[in-house]
Residue, then its C-alpha position, 0 to 999 in steps of 0.5 A: x499500500x502507498x501510504x503517499x496516496x492516502x490523502x489525509x484532512x486536519x492535518x496541522x492537528x496532531x492525528x494528521x500529523x502523526x499520519x503525516x509522519x506516517x507518510x500519509x499526505x496530510x493537508x491543512x486548512x488552506x490546502x483543503x477545508x471541509x467546508x467547501x465543496x471546491x476545495x476538496x474535489x481540488x484537492x482530490x484532482x491534485x492528489x488522486x488519492x487511493x483513500x481518504x481519512x477524513x481527521x479535520x474536526x472542531x473539538x472543543x467540546x465545551x466550546x461547541x454548546x456555544x458555538x453550536x454552528x461552526x461545529x456543525x458547519x464542520x462535523x457535522x456539514x463538514x463530515x457530508x461534503x467529503x462524504x459526497x466528494x469520497x463518493x463522487x469520486x469512488x474513492x474509500x473513505x475514514x471517518x474519525x469519529x468520537x465515543x460522545x455520541x454516546x451518553x451513558x453507560x457502564x464500565x463492566x458492559x462496553x458499548x457495542x456498534x449496535x448500540x444506538x447513539x444516544x449523544x447529550x452534548x452540542x459536540x456530540x451531536x454535531x459528531x453524530x450528523x456527520x455521522x449519518x451524513x456519511x452513511x448518507x452520501x453511499x460510498x465505501x466507508x467505514x465509521x473510526x469512533x475513537x476516545x481520550x487522544x494523547x500525544x508527546x507535543x501539545x495539550x493533553x489529559x496527561x500535560x494538563x495533570x503534570x502542569x496542576x500538580x506542580x501548583x497542588x498537593x493534591x488533587x480531586x479527580x475524578x471517578x467515573x467516566x470512563x476512557x481508552x486513552x489512545x496514544x494518536x502515533x497508536x491510533x496512526x498506526x490502527x487506520x492504516x491497517x484498516x485501511x489496507x484492508x477497506x482497499x484490499x476486502x471488499x466486506x470490511x464493516x462500516x464502523x469501528x470503534x478503536x482503542x487499546x486493552x485496558x480502559x480506565x477511569x480518570x483518577x485512575x490514568x492520573x495514577x498511572x501518570x503521577x506514578x511514573x512521574x515520580x519516578x523521575x522525580x516529578x512531583x507526585x500530588x496526593x488523589x482522591x476519587x469524585x464523581x464528576x458531577x464534582x466538577x460541572x461543565x457547560x457540556x455534559x460527561x458520558x458517565x461510566x461509557x467505555x468503548x467495545x473494541x471487541x470486532x476491532x481486535x478481531x479484524x486489525x489486531x489489538x492496538x498497542x497498549x496505552x500505558x508505555x506510550x504514557x509514560x512516554x509522553x510523561x518523561x518528554x513532559x519532564x525533559x527525560x525522554 
């Protein structure tokens, strides 16, 4: 598979950059604006890709509550325009979505691809609307839902925890919000496996939940972060678990929700564990890498 023949939208984002580092053609908004159908068509005409990965998105979950139109323009309408252009050019599409299309769950009962979405935020609804538009376009596609992306650069849960730990000796961390911490490099590698499968097989699924093994709550991930931090001379505050209601946010968060990744594991193999990658990011931030 020629990775340079894979066109990636949202190339300036963390996932887009990770895909670019793996050899894909990652384009920023100046070269491919997903809210502009002419821009999409021109980019496809220029690069003549074998497959498109739509990683462009409005990702400010709380900001979407007030920037409703912008969130829907990018996450819903933009996704639809990309899908329509891919369908017209007969190009397979991988569209990146989110666990936030769901509003509730139980950590001991992961939510699989057959579950009906129930978003409870503007962001979640905008992403679900994007999924529906991708399906409606009628082309060869796969919607890949992910959660809790992080990277060695830029702001993430890891960087936030280490920053706040420098200022406080004790932290309260939410213990009823769950996810699968997913390093963008691990996700990018898995997306290339999915791309290869879509190009080689006629029976590729149209919806997949992606993520590493061992889901964790925010408190548990923070504990992992600070254990590593302590080993390298960084901050390691004491912690206490609290419910998410302790910290109200403009956009509601799902409680107990975990994506079921069994289908993707069978198709693509398991994604690498998140713990070693989380440790690497901690070391990078502390200057110990």
